[in-house]
Structure formats: C-alpha cells, structure tokens
C-alpha positions as CSV (number, residue, x, y, z in Angstrom):
1,M,-48.1,18.0,-23.7
2,R,-45.3,20.3,-24.8
3,A,-42.0,18.7,-23.7
4,I,-38.6,20.4,-24.0
5,L,-35.8,17.7,-24.4
6,T,-32.3,19.0,-23.9
7,N,-28.7,17.7,-23.4
8,F,-25.2,18.9,-24.1
9,G,-22.5,16.9,-25.8
10,T,-21.9,14.7,-28.8
11,L,-24.3,12.8,-31.0
12,G,-24.4,9.9,-28.5
13,D,-25.5,12.3,-25.8
14,I,-28.3,13.7,-28.0
15,Q,-29.7,10.6,-29.7
16,P,-31.7,9.2,-26.8
17,F,-33.6,12.5,-26.7
18,V,-34.3,12.3,-30.4
19,A,-35.7,8.8,-29.8
20,L,-37.9,9.9,-27.0
21,A,-39.1,12.9,-29.1
22,V,-40.1,10.7,-31.9
23,E,-42.0,8.5,-29.5
24,L,-43.7,11.4,-27.9
25,K,-44.7,12.9,-31.3
26,R,-46.1,9.5,-32.4
27,H,-48.5,9.7,-29.4
28,G,-49.8,13.2,-30.1
29,H,-47.5,15.3,-27.9
30,Q,-45.4,18.3,-28.9
31,P,-41.7,17.5,-28.3
32,V,-39.0,20.1,-28.9
33,L,-35.3,19.3,-29.1
34,A,-33.3,22.1,-27.5
35,A,-29.6,21.6,-28.2
36,A,-26.6,23.1,-29.9
37,P,-27.2,24.6,-33.3
38,S,-25.4,21.8,-35.1
39,Y,-28.2,19.3,-34.2
40,R,-30.8,21.2,-36.2
41,A,-30.4,18.9,-39.1
42,L,-30.7,15.8,-36.9
43,A,-34.1,17.1,-35.6
44,R,-35.3,18.0,-39.1
45,Q,-34.3,14.4,-40.2
46,H,-36.8,13.0,-37.7
47,D,-39.4,15.7,-38.1
48,V,-38.9,17.1,-34.6
49,D,-39.2,20.8,-33.7
50,F,-35.9,22.4,-32.7
51,I,-34.7,25.3,-30.7
52,P,-31.0,26.1,-30.6
53,V,-29.4,26.4,-27.2
54,G,-26.1,28.3,-26.8
55,P,-23.3,28.4,-29.4
56,D,-21.9,25.4,-31.2
57,L,-19.0,24.1,-29.0
58,R,-17.9,21.2,-31.2
59,E,-14.3,22.4,-31.5
60,A,-14.1,23.0,-27.7
61,Q,-15.5,19.5,-27.1
62,S,-12.9,18.0,-29.5
63,G,-10.2,20.0,-27.7
64,I,-11.2,18.7,-24.3
65,T,-11.3,15.1,-25.6
66,Q,-7.9,15.4,-27.2
67,A,-6.4,17.0,-24.1
68,M,-7.7,14.2,-21.9
69,M,-6.4,11.5,-24.4
70,G,-3.0,13.1,-24.6
71,S,-2.7,13.7,-20.8
72,P,-5.1,11.4,-18.9
73,D,-3.8,12.8,-15.6
74,V,-5.5,16.1,-16.4
75,V,-8.8,14.7,-14.9
76,H,-7.0,14.7,-11.5
77,S,-5.9,18.3,-11.8
78,A,-8.5,20.8,-10.7
79,G,-6.7,23.7,-12.5
80,G,-6.3,21.7,-15.6
81,M,-9.9,20.8,-15.8
82,L,-11.0,24.4,-15.2
83,Q,-8.8,25.5,-18.0
84,L,-10.3,22.9,-20.4
85,F,-13.8,24.1,-19.4
86,Q,-13.2,27.7,-20.1
87,P,-15.0,27.8,-23.4
88,L,-18.0,26.2,-21.8
89,L,-17.9,28.6,-18.9
90,E,-18.0,31.5,-21.3
91,A,-21.0,30.0,-23.1
92,L,-23.0,29.1,-20.1
93,P,-25.0,32.4,-19.6
94,L,-26.3,32.2,-23.2
95,M,-27.1,28.5,-22.8
96,F,-29.2,29.3,-19.7
97,Q,-30.9,32.2,-21.4
98,D,-31.8,30.1,-24.5
99,L,-33.1,27.1,-22.5
100,R,-35.1,29.2,-20.1
101,A,-36.8,31.0,-23.1
102,A,-37.4,27.6,-24.8
103,C,-39.3,26.4,-21.7
104,Q,-41.9,29.2,-21.9
105,G,-45.3,27.5,-22.2
106,A,-43.8,24.0,-21.7
107,D,-45.3,21.3,-19.6
108,V,-42.1,19.4,-18.7
109,L,-38.3,19.7,-19.1
110,V,-36.4,16.5,-19.9
111,S,-32.6,16.8,-19.6
112,G,-29.5,14.7,-19.6
113,R,-27.0,14.7,-16.8
114,V,-24.4,16.7,-18.6
115,Q,-26.7,19.6,-19.6
116,P,-25.3,22.1,-17.0
117,V,-28.1,24.6,-16.9
118,A,-31.3,22.4,-17.0
119,R,-31.5,22.1,-13.2
120,M,-31.2,25.9,-12.9
121,V,-34.1,26.4,-15.2
122,H,-36.2,23.9,-13.1
123,D,-35.2,25.5,-9.8
124,L,-36.2,28.9,-11.0
125,T,-39.4,28.0,-12.9
126,H,-40.6,24.9,-11.0
127,L,-41.4,23.3,-14.3
128,P,-41.8,19.5,-13.9
129,F,-38.3,18.1,-14.4
130,V,-37.0,14.7,-15.7
131,T,-33.4,13.5,-15.9
132,V,-32.4,10.9,-18.5
133,L,-29.2,8.9,-17.8
134,V,-27.3,6.5,-20.0
135,E,-25.7,4.9,-16.9
136,H,-27.0,4.2,-13.5
137,S,-27.2,7.2,-11.2
138,G,-24.5,6.0,-8.8
139,S,-22.0,6.5,-11.7
140,G,-20.9,9.7,-13.3
141,G,-19.7,11.8,-10.4
142,G,-16.1,11.9,-11.8
143,S,-12.8,12.4,-10.0
144,P,-12.6,15.0,-7.2
145,A,-10.8,17.4,-9.6
146,F,-13.5,16.9,-12.2
147,Q,-16.2,17.6,-9.6
148,F,-14.3,20.7,-8.5
149,A,-14.2,22.0,-12.1
150,V,-17.9,21.3,-12.6
151,R,-18.8,23.2,-9.4
152,G,-16.7,26.1,-10.7
153,L,-18.6,25.9,-14.0
154,V,-22.1,25.7,-12.6
155,N,-22.3,27.4,-9.2
156,P,-21.3,31.0,-10.0
157,L,-24.2,31.2,-12.4
158,R,-26.6,29.6,-9.9
159,E,-25.5,32.0,-7.2
160,A,-25.9,34.9,-9.6
161,H,-29.6,33.9,-9.9
162,G,-30.1,33.5,-6.2
163,L,-29.8,29.7,-6.2
164,P,-27.8,27.7,-3.6
165,P,-24.6,26.0,-4.9
166,L,-24.5,22.3,-5.6
167,D,-21.8,20.2,-4.1
168,N,-21.7,17.8,-7.0
169,P,-23.8,19.1,-9.9
170,L,-23.6,15.8,-11.8
171,V,-25.3,14.0,-8.9
172,D,-27.1,16.7,-7.0
173,G,-28.4,18.2,-10.2
174,L,-30.6,15.1,-11.0
175,S,-34.3,15.4,-10.9
176,N,-36.1,14.8,-7.6
177,Q,-39.3,13.9,-9.5
178,L,-38.3,11.4,-12.2
179,V,-35.0,9.8,-13.3
180,L,-35.0,7.5,-16.3
181,T,-32.0,5.3,-17.0
182,A,-31.9,4.5,-20.7
183,L,-29.9,1.3,-20.2
184,S,-31.0,-2.3,-20.3
185,R,-31.1,-4.3,-17.0
186,H,-29.8,-7.2,-19.1
187,V,-26.6,-5.2,-19.7
188,R,-26.1,-3.7,-16.2
189,P,-28.7,-4.5,-13.6
190,P,-29.8,-1.5,-11.4
191,A,-29.0,-1.3,-7.7
192,S,-31.7,-2.7,-5.4
193,D,-31.8,0.4,-3.2
194,L,-32.6,3.0,-5.9
195,P,-35.1,5.7,-4.8
196,P,-38.7,5.1,-6.0
197,H,-38.6,7.8,-8.7
198,H,-35.6,6.1,-10.4
199,H,-36.6,3.8,-13.3
200,T,-34.4,1.7,-15.6
201,V,-36.4,1.6,-18.8
202,G,-34.0,0.1,-21.4
203,Y,-32.2,1.6,-24.3
204,C,-33.8,4.6,-26.0
205,L,-32.6,4.2,-29.6
206,V,-34.0,5.5,-32.9
207,D,-35.1,2.8,-35.4
208,E,-34.4,3.7,-39.0
209,P,-36.4,1.1,-41.0
210,A,-37.0,3.5,-43.9
211,F,-33.3,4.4,-44.4
212,T,-32.1,3.9,-47.9
213,P,-28.4,3.5,-48.5
214,D,-26.7,5.0,-51.6
215,A,-26.0,2.8,-54.5
216,E,-22.3,2.4,-53.6
217,L,-23.0,1.2,-50.0
218,A,-25.8,-1.1,-51.1
219,S,-23.6,-2.7,-53.8
220,F,-20.7,-3.1,-51.3
221,L,-22.9,-4.8,-48.8
222,A,-24.4,-7.2,-51.4
223,E,-21.2,-8.3,-53.1
224,G,-19.6,-10.4,-50.3
225,E,-19.7,-11.5,-46.7
226,P,-20.9,-9.0,-44.1
227,P,-18.0,-6.5,-43.5
228,V,-16.6,-5.2,-40.3
229,C,-17.8,-1.7,-39.3
230,I,-15.2,0.6,-37.7
231,T,-16.6,3.8,-36.1
232,F,-15.0,6.1,-33.6
233,G,-17.8,8.7,-33.6
234,S,-16.9,12.0,-32.1
235,M,-13.4,11.0,-31.1
236,T,-10.7,13.1,-32.8
237,H,-7.1,12.0,-33.6
238,A,-3.9,13.8,-34.2
239,D,-3.1,11.9,-37.4
240,P,-6.3,10.5,-39.1
241,A,-4.4,9.3,-42.1
242,A,-2.0,7.2,-40.1
243,L,-4.9,5.8,-38.1
244,T,-6.7,4.9,-41.3
245,D,-3.7,3.0,-42.5
246,T,-3.6,1.0,-39.2
247,L,-7.3,0.2,-39.5
248,V,-7.0,-0.9,-43.1
249,A,-3.9,-3.1,-42.3
250,A,-5.8,-4.7,-39.5
251,T,-8.7,-5.7,-41.7
252,V,-6.3,-7.1,-44.3
253,R,-4.5,-9.1,-41.6
254,A,-7.8,-10.6,-40.5
255,G,-9.0,-11.2,-44.1
256,R,-12.1,-9.1,-43.6
257,R,-13.9,-6.5,-45.7
258,A,-14.6,-3.3,-43.8
259,L,-16.6,-0.1,-43.6
260,I,-14.9,2.9,-42.0
261,Q,-17.1,5.8,-40.9
262,H,-15.5,9.2,-41.2
263,G,-16.6,10.5,-37.7
264,W,-15.3,13.7,-36.4
265,S,-11.7,12.8,-37.4
266,G,-12.5,12.3,-41.0
267,L,-11.1,8.7,-41.1
268,G,-10.9,6.9,-44.5
269,Q,-10.4,10.0,-46.6
270,R,-7.6,8.5,-48.7
271,V,-7.2,5.9,-51.4
272,L,-8.5,2.6,-50.0
273,P,-8.2,-1.0,-51.2
274,P,-11.3,-2.5,-52.9
275,T,-12.1,-4.5,-49.7
276,V,-12.6,-1.3,-47.7
277,R,-15.2,1.5,-48.1
278,A,-15.4,4.8,-46.2
279,L,-18.8,6.3,-45.4
280,G,-20.4,9.2,-43.7
281,Q,-23.3,9.4,-41.3
282,V,-25.4,6.2,-41.5
283,P,-27.8,5.2,-38.8
284,H,-26.3,2.6,-36.5
285,S,-29.6,0.9,-36.0
286,W,-29.7,0.2,-39.7
287,L,-25.9,-0.4,-40.3
288,F,-24.9,-2.6,-37.4
289,S,-27.5,-5.3,-38.2
290,R,-25.8,-5.7,-41.6
291,V,-22.2,-6.2,-40.4
292,S,-20.3,-9.0,-38.8
293,C,-18.6,-7.0,-36.0
294,V,-18.4,-3.5,-34.8
295,V,-15.1,-1.8,-33.8
296,H,-15.8,1.3,-31.9
297,H,-14.6,3.7,-29.2
298,G,-16.9,2.5,-26.4
299,G,-19.4,5.3,-26.2
300,A,-22.5,4.4,-24.3
301,G,-24.8,4.9,-27.3
302,T,-22.6,3.0,-29.8
303,T,-22.1,0.1,-27.3
304,G,-25.9,-0.1,-26.8
305,A,-26.6,-0.1,-30.6
306,A,-24.1,-2.9,-31.1
307,F,-25.5,-4.9,-28.3
308,R,-29.0,-4.5,-29.7
309,A,-27.8,-5.5,-33.2
310,G,-26.5,-8.8,-31.7
311,V,-23.1,-8.6,-33.2
312,P,-19.6,-9.0,-31.6
313,Q,-17.6,-6.0,-30.6
314,V,-14.0,-4.8,-30.4
315,V,-13.8,-1.8,-28.2
316,V,-11.0,0.7,-28.6
317,P,-11.5,3.1,-25.7
318,H,-10.2,6.6,-25.9
319,T,-11.2,8.4,-22.7
320,Y,-14.1,9.1,-20.2
321,D,-16.2,6.1,-19.4
322,Q,-15.3,4.2,-22.5
323,F,-12.9,1.9,-20.6
324,T,-15.8,0.8,-18.4
325,W,-18.0,0.0,-21.5
326,G,-15.1,-2.1,-22.9
327,E,-15.1,-4.1,-19.7
328,V,-18.9,-4.5,-19.9
329,V,-18.7,-5.9,-23.5
330,Q,-16.1,-8.5,-22.3
331,Q,-18.2,-9.4,-19.2
332,Q,-21.2,-9.9,-21.4
333,G,-19.2,-12.3,-23.6
334,C,-19.8,-10.1,-26.6
335,G,-16.1,-9.4,-27.3
336,G,-12.6,-9.8,-25.9
337,A,-10.5,-7.5,-23.9
338,A,-10.5,-3.8,-25.0
339,L,-7.7,-2.3,-27.0
340,P,-7.0,1.2,-25.7
341,I,-6.3,3.7,-28.6
342,G,-2.8,4.3,-27.3
343,E,-1.9,0.7,-27.6
344,L,-3.6,0.1,-31.0
345,S,-1.7,-1.6,-33.8
346,A,-2.6,-3.4,-37.0
347,E,-1.4,-6.6,-35.5
348,R,-3.4,-6.4,-32.2
349,L,-6.6,-5.2,-33.9
350,G,-6.2,-7.8,-36.7
351,D,-5.8,-10.6,-34.2
352,A,-8.8,-9.3,-32.2
353,L,-11.0,-9.3,-35.3
354,S,-9.9,-12.8,-36.1
355,A,-10.7,-14.0,-32.6
356,V,-14.3,-12.6,-32.4
357,H,-15.1,-14.1,-35.8
358,A,-13.6,-17.5,-34.8
359,R,-15.2,-17.8,-31.3
360,A,-18.7,-19.4,-31.4
361,D,-19.3,-18.4,-27.8
362,I,-18.9,-14.7,-28.6
363,Q,-21.2,-15.0,-31.6
364,A,-23.8,-16.8,-29.5
365,S,-23.6,-14.4,-26.6
366,A,-24.0,-11.4,-28.8
367,A,-26.9,-12.9,-30.7
368,R,-28.7,-13.9,-27.4
369,L,-28.3,-10.4,-25.8
370,G,-29.5,-8.8,-29.0
371,E,-32.7,-10.8,-29.0
372,Q,-33.3,-9.7,-25.3
373,L,-32.7,-6.0,-26.1
374,R,-34.9,-6.0,-29.2
375,A,-37.8,-7.3,-27.0
376,E,-37.5,-4.3,-24.7
377,H,-39.3,-1.0,-25.4
378,G,-37.2,1.6,-23.7
379,T,-38.7,4.7,-25.4
380,M,-42.3,3.5,-24.8
381,K,-41.6,2.9,-21.1
382,A,-39.9,6.3,-20.8
383,R,-42.8,8.0,-22.6
384,Q,-45.4,6.4,-20.3
385,L,-43.5,7.4,-17.1
386,L,-43.1,10.9,-18.5
387,E,-46.9,11.1,-19.1
388,D,-47.6,9.8,-15.6
389,L,-45.4,12.5,-14.1
390,V,-47.0,15.4,-16.0
391,R,-50.4,14.1,-15.3
392,R,-49.7,13.8,-11.6
393,V,-47.7,16.9,-11.1
394,G,-49.9,18.9,-13.5
395,L,-53.1,17.9,-11.5
396,A,-51.4,18.9,-8.3
397,T,-50.2,22.2,-9.8
398,D,-53.7,22.9,-11.1
399,S,-55.3,22.1,-7.8
400,K,-52.9,24.3,-6.0
401,A,-53.5,27.1,-8.4
402,E,-57.3,26.7,-7.9
403,D,-56.8,26.7,-4.1
404,E,-54.7,29.9,-4.3
405,A,-57.3,31.5,-6.6
406,D,-60.1,30.6,-4.2
407,A,-58.1,31.9,-1.3
408,E,-57.4,35.1,-3.2
409,D,-61.1,35.6,-4.0
410,E,-62.0,34.9,-0.3
411,G,-59.4,37.5,0.7
412,R,-60.9,40.1,-1.7
413,Q,-64.4,39.4,-0.3
414,Q,-63.2,39.8,3.3
415,R,-61.4,43.1,2.3
416,R,-64.6,44.4,0.7
417,K,-66.7,43.5,3.8
418,S,-64.1,45.2,6.0
419,A,-64.2,48.3,3.8
420,L,-68.0,48.4,3.9
421,K,-68.0,48.2,7.7
422,Q,-65.5,51.0,7.9
423,Q,-67.6,53.1,5.6
424,R,-70.8,52.5,7.6
425,A,-68.9,53.2,10.8
426,R,-67.7,56.6,9.4
427,K,-71.3,57.4,8.4
428,V,-72.6,56.6,11.9
429,E,-69.9,58.8,13.4
430,T,-70.9,61.7,11.1
C-alpha cells in the first residue's frame, strides 16, 4: 500500500504523520511524507520517503502567530485574517499541484485538518481519503471571521477546478470515509454521537529509544536532580533575550536546574548560569521522561508528549487552542492554572514551578495518566483502520472497475453484432 501522508503547519502538526509513516513502513507498506520542504530532514531522520509540497512558509506562519499574539482580536476580524493569510493564498496553487502529483499511483491520501488542498485532491481523484485530527471533530471550526477567511482561502481554488465551495472547510473538508482522532480518550473522551467512521485511536507519537544525547547533555542530566524542561516550540517572541532572562530567573527562584530548548525564537542563546543549559532539537519522547516538569506553550503534540511521559506541566499558552490545552492539563490534575505568555513573570513562573514540585497530588496524577497512555497503541490502531479502509474501498473499486470493463466488453460485442447485421442487410438489398 502506497500512502501519501500530508499536513500543513508546524512540527507538532507534522509529527503524528511521521509516527504513522514509521508504523506503516514497519508493516511493509510504502508511506510518503508530503509536506513543506523544511521537513525533508525530519523524514530522512526516520527513514521515510519525502515529497516537498509547496514553498516553505515558516516565516509567514511565524508572522501569523506573532500578529495573533500581539492583537488577539484579529481572529474576530475577517479582513484582518484574510490579510494574514495572503502568503498562504499565493502559495495554494503550487501546494495543490505538488500534492496532486504526489498522489499519482497512491492507494490512499492521509491528511490533517489544516492541510487546505487535500480535500480538493480527493474530490478530483476519488482517491481513498483519511483525515487525522489532534482534537475531536466538533472542535476546530474557529471564529466566524476565521471561517470566513478560510473560505476565502480555499473556495476560489476549488471553484477554479469545478468543485463546489465548502461552507466551513475545517469541518466540511473532513473525510467522509475515515476520521482518526490521535488523542487519548483518557485525556478527552469522545462524544457519544460520533459518526461510525470516526475513531479515537490514542496519541500517535514517535518513540526514540535509539536517540543518543551529546556528551554535554548527558553529563548535565547525570550530575544532579532531574531538571525542568522549558520548550515553546514554534512560538516566536519579540525579545527572545529578555524572555530567556525571565525563564532563568524563574528557575533560580524555584531552586531548579533547567533545560531551555531554542525553538523557533532561539531562546537560551546567551551566557547562562551553570544550573541552566540550552539545547536544540531533542525528541520529546526521549527528553520528557528524564525531566521533573515540562514548561511549554500548550501545543497539542507537546501536551500529549508530556502527558505520556507522566510528568507535571506548567502551560504558558500563546495563542490558538493552547489556552484550551492549559485548561485540560489543570482538569487532569497534572498542573496548576495556565500562565498566559502576556502575564508571564519570573515570580509567577517560579512559584508555579515550586507548586508542581511540592504537590504530591499533581505528581501522582501525572504518573497515573502517563501509565495509561503508555499502554495505548495509537499508531497501531490508526494503521489497522487505514489498512481496513484501503482493503474495503480498494476491493469495491476493483469490483466496480471489473463491472465497468465487463459492461464495456458487452457493449463492444453488441456493437459488432449490430454492425454485422447491417452488413448482411446491405448485402441482401444488393
């Protein structure tokens, strides 16, 4: 089975598809990651075939995030959202062209919700289509202004290819054949009235048992108590140096050693005290199990990785659905109230770190949930459902093709018989 796996967005949006690709390849299939050119190295790291889709829009994505952080009301302005989406609007035709070409000879297309052209490719090619979500399907429609902007992004290209417009592409663009929610029911139980083709499979995370840290990181981890890990992923900040100072001061206030990941902002790139180390890209599945607490932005993937590691969390939401994930962490008893980035201070973060380390109930809740999640096998369940769909739809497609071929052969025979009768009739007339 040749499977094209695609999504648009940041590392957290792409990683579930890498996890599924690794699982598919392990079972003899031919997965291909089709994503922005900047993810080629990620695919190579996991020995997964890669096809670039569209241009690299990292700067545009950072600009959108910063604009929404600086002016949260922009999500309620249709004109403001359309303006933010302009770079994506210009890139959409190339993304569609690249993804459609990548699907030549494929057996199935597997896409995230925020890949704007995947549903178009399915509608035009009728390739079996699967949607993978990181949140239940009832979420993710966005504000009315956001929906308006997404319609303005997607529908002109759909109409140019003879396809009907979608009222809400983030909801109406989901697969009608199979929807996989890569989220644990222990974290957020699914609704009881989901359609039968919707399945909650559990987190799809890449395990990195073979990862080897560099000597400096290995030494730092070994020389004292487990440190705090601070990671804001793809979030960008106007003054990374000042934010780094705040983070360092918070760890000093709490009396904790710390690891600060650079992320897209380049945090930690200054002189640091001996109790703090900066580091680049390190797999969260490896790192989080070796720290005492994770301070993060509340991305769905990072939250899931911290849940699975069984460690307490301090969520510092920046934008999007990160505030919701901060609430989920608190509801699960795995952390206290979230600290929005606009309200962050060394005092507040330091006190939050002290609290999660002092509270036995938070430690116990995090450990218990981690055990439950590590017993799940989200990527295995997703792979099995994907195989079932292709087997079922493929057989139906093959049968239909055979029926059409038989009908065409029968039609040819009837036409031949008719032509022979006409020839005989003409001979009789002469």
